N, C-alpha and C positions, 0 to 999 in steps of 0.2 A: 504494499499500500504506500502511496506517496504522501499521505497526510493522515494523522490519527484523528478520528472524529472527537468532538467534545465529549468528555466523560459522562456528564449528566444525560446528554442526549442518548449516548450509547447504552448506559445502564437502563434508562427509561424504556428502551426497546428490547431489553433482554427476553429472549423467547422461552427460557427454561420453565420447567413446571413449577418451580418455586415462585416465579415472578408472574406467571400467567396461568389461568385455569386452562388445562389441556382440552377441555370440552368446547369452551366458547372463546378462548383466547383473550379474555378480559384480564386486565392487570389486577394483581392481588396485593398491591401496595400503593401508598400515596407518595407523591414526589417528596413530600416533606419528611417521609420516613428515611430517606437516604441521608448518610452522614454529611456534615457540612464540609468535611475536608476530603470527599471522595476522590480517588485518583486511580489510575491504571498502574498496578504494581508490575505487571508483565503481560506481554502479549506475543503471539506468534501465529503465523499462517500455516495451516495444516489441512490437507485433503480438501481444498476449496472452502475453507472456513477460517475466520479469524477467532482464535481462542484467547480470552482475556481473563487474567487473574486480578481481582479488584483488591484495593487497600483494606477493605473490611473482610477479606477472605472469600467473598462470593466469586464463582466461576461462571463465565458466559461463553457462548459459542454463536457466532453469527455467520451465515452463508456470505461469501464474498459477492455473489451476484446481487443479493439484497442490499449490501453495503453501497454498491456502485449503481443502484437503480435511481435515476434522476427524478422519477415520479412526476414528470412534467404534465401529465394529463390532469392532475388534481381531481376535483370532484365532477369534472366533465360538464359544468354549467356555464363556463365562460367561453369567450371566442377561441381561446387556445385549444387546438386539437380539432376544431370544427372546420367544416368545408363551407366557407362563405361563397354564395353562388349568385349568378345571374340567370336569367331565363334560358340563355343559349347554352348553359351547361347541361340542360336536360333535353337537348335536341333528340337524343336517341331514346327518350322515354324516362318516365319518372320511377323512382325506387319503389318496389312493392313485391307482392307475391300472391298467389292463389290461396284462399282461405284454408282449404283443405291441406294443402302442402304446409302451410304456416302451422296448422295444428298438429301435424303428425311428424314433421321433420324439424328436429331442433336446430339444424343448421339454417333452415329457411326462417324459423322464428327469430334466431339470432341475427340474421341479415336484415330483417325488417326493423327490429328494435335498434340495431346499430345505425340504420339509415335515419331513424328518428334522432338518435343522439348526435350523429355527425352532420346531417344535412337539415335536420329540423322537421322532417316529414317522411311519411311512406303511405302507400296505398294498398289496401287489402282488396282483392277482387273476388267475386263469387260469394261474398257473405250473404247468407240466406236473407231474403227480403221479407222478414217478419218483424213485427213491432217488438221493440225492446232488445233486439239482437245486438244493438250497439253496446248494451251493458255486458254481454258476454265477451265482446271484443276486449273491453276495458279489463274485465276480469281474467283475461288470458295472460296478462302481464302485471296486474295490479289491482287497484281498488277504485271504485267509483267515488268522485268527490261530489257530495250532495250540496246544492246551493239553493237560493230562494226560487230557482226555476225547477227545482225537484231533482230527482236522481237522474232524470233525463228530460229533454226538452224537444218539442216538435218545431221544426223550421218550415213553416208554411204560412199562407195568409190567414190571419186571425181577424175577426171582426172588430175586436177592441184591444189592439196590440199594446203592450207595455214596452216594446222595444221595436225599432225600425226593422230589425231582422225578420220580423213576422209580417212584413209587407212584401210587395213586389218591387219595391224601389231598389235602385242600384245602391250597393254598400261599398264605401271606399275602403282602402286597406286599413286594418285596425287589429288590435288585440282585444280579447274579451275580458271582462270583469277587472278593469283597471282600478276600480273602486273598492277592491278587496286587498287585504294584506294579511296573510300571503294570498297571492293571486292563484287561481287554478292553473297549474303549469303545463297541463296537456288538455287538448280538446280532441274529440272524435266526432265525426259527421258521417252518418251512414245513409246512403241514398236508398229510399224505398220506391220512389217513383220520380220521373223527370221527363215529362212529355210536353212541357211548356216551351214556347219560343223564348230564347234567352236563358238567364239564370246560370251563366257559365261561372265557374269558380276561378279564383285567382289567389296566388300566394306571393308575398314579397319577403325576402330575407332581411328582417329588421337589423340583424347584426351587420349585414353587408351595407344596408343603407347608412347605419351609424358609422361604420368604418369609412365610407365615402365622405360623409360629413366631417369626420375627423381629418381626412386627408385635405379636403377642399377648404374647410373653414375651421380650423382647430379651436378658435376662440368661441365660435358658436357651439362646438361639441362641448367645451368645458361649461358653458352656460347651461346647457340642457342636462348635464350630469350633476350640477350642484343646485338647481332650482327645484324645490318641492312643488309639485302641481297638484291642486285639489281635484281628485276624481270623484264624482258624485253619481249616485243612482237613487231615485226615489219612485216608488208607486204607492198604491193604497196600503200595502202591507209591509213595505221595505224602506229602509233609510240606511244607505251605505256610503262611506267616504274613506278614502285613503290618500294621504299626501305623499307622493313619490315622484321622483324625476322621471322625465321621459326616457332617458338613457341612464341606467344604473351601471356602475363599474365597481370591481372589487378593489381591495386595498392596494393591489399592484397596477391599477388603471386599466384592466382588461374588461371589455364589455361583458356584462353578465345578464342584463335584462333590459328588454325594451317594452314600455308601456305606451301605447299610442291609440287614442280613441277620441276623436274630435267631438263625438256625441256626448262624451261623458265628462269633459273638462269643465269644472266650475269656475267660479270668478277668482282669478289669480290676483293676490295682493302681495307683491313682492317689491324689494327695494329698486330693482331695475326692470320693470315691466317691459320697457321698450326694447332692451337687449334680448329678453326672453322671446318676445314676439318675432323679432328679426331672425333669431336662431330657429324658432318653431317653424316659421314659414319656410325657411330654407330646407329644414329637415323634411316637412311635409312634401315639398316639391320633389325632393330626391325619392321619396317613397312612391311617387307617381310616374316616375321615369319608365317608359315602356320596356327598356331592356332589363329592368329589375323585376318585372311582373310575369310570373309563370301562370299562363291561363289554360284551363282544361275544363272538360265537362264531366261531371260525375254522372254515371249511369246506375241504373238499379243493381244493387249488389255491391257497389263500391263503398269502401268505408276508409275515409281519410283520417290518419292520425297525425297531429302536428303539435309542435312546441309552442305553447301560447305565451311564453315569455320571449320568444325570439321571432316567430314568423307572424307577419300581418296577413290576415285573410280578407278576401274581398268577394264581391259577387256583382255580376251585371244585372240590370233590370230584366224582368221577364213579363211576358204578356200572359193574360188569364185565358189563354186558348188551350191550355192543357193543365195537367196537375204537376206540382212540384212539392214533394214531400221528403224532407230529411229528418232523421232523428239524431240528436246529439247528446253527448254527455261530457263530463270533465273528469279528468284523472290527474295523476301527478308524476313528475319525472323521477322522483326518488325510487318509486316502485318499479318503473320501467328500467332505470339503471341497475337496480338490484337484480331484477330478472335477467338482464343481459349479462351481468357479472357472474351470476350463477351458471348460466348457459356456458360461458367462457371457461369458468372453473371446471365444469363437468367435462367439457371438451378437452381441456389440459390434462385432467386426471385420466380420461380414456386414452389420450395419446401416450401418457406415461405408461399405462398398463400395456398398451399395444407395443411400445418399445421394449418392455420387459419380455413380452412373449417372443418378440423377433430377436432380441439381443441375448441376455443371459439365459432366457428360457430355451434357447436353441442348444444349450449345453446338455451334458449327460445327466440323466435322472438317477442318481444314487444307486448305481450298479445295475439298473434295468436296461432293457433293450430298446428303450424309447428315450426321447429327449423330455425334458421337464415340460416344455410347451406341449408336445405331443400328448404327454400324460394328462395334463390339466384339460386340454381340449377333448380328449377321450372321455374323461370323467363328466364333463359338461354334456357331451353328446349322449352319454348313457342316461343321464338325468333327464334330458330332453326326451329321449325315446321312451322313458318310463312315464312320461306325462307329469313330471314334477312341476310344482309351482315355480314361478320366476325366481323367487329368492333362493331356492335350492339349487336351481340351474346355476345361478351366479356363485353360490357357495361352492359348488362342485368345480366350477371353472377356476376359482381363485384360491382353492384350499391350501395350496402349497407355496403361495407367494412369500410366506415367511422364510423360505430357504434363501431369499435374496435380501432380506432385511435383517436389521439387528447386528450385534457384534460377532455372532456366530453364524456361519452359513451352512449349506447343505454338506459341503466337504467336511466340516468339523464333525457333523453327525456321523458320517461314514468312517471317521477316525476315532470313534468311540466316545465323543463328547456330545451330550444332548444339547441341541441348539434351541429347543423349545420354540420351534418354528410355528406351531399352532398359535402360541400366544403373540409372538411378534408379528405374524401375518394379520391376525384379527385386530391388534392394535393399529397397525399400519392402515388397514382398510377402513377402520372406524372414522377416518377423516372424511370419507365419502358415503359410507353405507351404515344402515342402522343395524341393531342386533339380529334381526331376522337372517342377515347375511353373515355378519361377523361371528355369531355365537356358534353356528355349525362348523365354522372354520376353527374357531378356538377349541372345540371339543372333539374334533375328528381324530386326534391322536388318542385321546382318552377312550373314544369309541372303539378303536382297535383293541386296546387293552381290555375293555369291557367284554367285547365280543369273544375274545379268546377265553374268558371265563364263563360267559353265559351260553355259548354255543361251542362245545368242545371241538366239533368238526371244522370250525372256522379256521383255527390255527393251522391245521394240516393243509389248507389251501394257500397259505402265505408263500410268496416267492422267498427265495433265500435272502435276497436283500431286505425285504420286509421283515423277515424273521430276525435279522441281525439288528435292524433299527428297533424292533419291539424290545429287545434285550436292553439296548442303550436307553430307551425311553421308560424303563421301569418294569417291563415284563407284564404278564397278565395281572389283572386286579385280583385281590382277595375278595372273598364273599362280601365283607363289609363294604369295601370300596365299590364293588359292582352294584350293591343295593342302593348306596348313596347316589351313584352316577344315574342309575335308572330313574331316579326321582327328580332329576334335574329338568327344568322346563325345556331345554333345547336337546335333550337326550335323543329323542326320536329322530329329529332332523340330522343330528350329528351322525347317528348310525346309518342313515340313508346315504349321506355323503361318503362315509367310510366305505360302504359297499360298492359304490360307483368308483371310488379310489382304487379299490382292489381289482375292479374289471378294466382299468384304464392302463394296460401295460402291454398292448398287442402291437408288435412291430408292423409298420407299414399300413396301419389302419386308416381308413378314410374318414375324416371328420370335417365339419365346417371350420373355417378360419376364424380368428379372433373377431374380425369385422362383423361376422354374423351375429355376434352377441352385444355389439355396441348398443343398439337401441334398447335391448333388455336392461343392460347395465345402466344406461342413462336414466331409464324410467325409475330405477330403484335408488338413484342417488339422492343424498340429502340435499 
């Protein structure tokens, strides 16, 4: 390392089980608990990690990849890491997916949510044209944000509208609900019918418009970031107000939020109203530039998801020669970001498992005539052929991953030292899977010892290598141990995995590849 990190920062991020709960990662100490004279007594780099001995005797170990991660994306809410766009950037089409593919393929869902995060919007096609379906879309990645408009709202002509959106008038680019704090950060619009002439939809990247203003008139940009604007909404049952700037920036000056809705701006009483209105007019003119406005038509079954803190949405006027009916609802970005992060985390975990099967798993399986990967794939195939539930197919597939984890490996077991691979494998897998998968893995060695006692003929069928490891792992259970094992909640599942384990040692057997099991594993992941 070229430079040692500050000691309090480094100690505050210690990942050990004394400092963080291993189940949820939350810290188990307060920053004030650390000694006032904390210092690094010694440190060294070893096996891709930085090992630190602290002045108070504590020891920490940090992956070097983590230490050197710049974490530039932050929380994903600012302009950093986003794609600021103009209409021409979508000449080949707008980001989106078919609804059924989105529901069934984690990669498709991740692509849609990533488009909302990066470009501010995405379009789902083929969403069933039934009322309230927009709520199902929101619930596919998060939670519905209920407002005074209800859990959903109908965008159609109303006889006594409390909002111009419920007329056939043209609506200029704007964000919704600027009079709330916090504002709903996502909006969804689902088209049920659109046979009227006109009524085309439009989007403007508000971050791009703000960036243009910053480039062309930096003083106006500064004015709009520091002037609180009174946004107001009133009807017979509601009175809402939020004083926020048109352009909000984070402490580093990065654009974080745009609130723009001329229909909802109340009376501004500021020190320099003239400067504000000059900047406001300039910004409004930028949002109306044709090159910034992406225009498209929503058809029945289309559902638009967009970032309400970034994108301005608009509509052309339409005639009453047909019906135009959209249903909308609000949701929030934090849930979308969470779902996307979990999808990415699952993909990374599955990639790690795939690499294990292709890499270390291609090696010898403890004296048997198959590789470790072949053995585990054969066990999974046997479980699948037996009609086992998904969690047991997963347990059969992953039951021996402990030979690759922990201080002792499979080779140590074959040299006469128990590597406790059932425990290390279950603990490693617990990062991603619940006990329905991990406990059969944890108990599958004990199940072999149990079966040798409960079924005398079982031991005679063991291979020579399995007989050897049985001895290293403690030999058959005595009657007391066998009785206690049989009473364990996971004993039946562990015995099932053990039987498939013993079947899975056939040279040149044909089995599905690891990729066959990815959807099953993804569905079981926490």
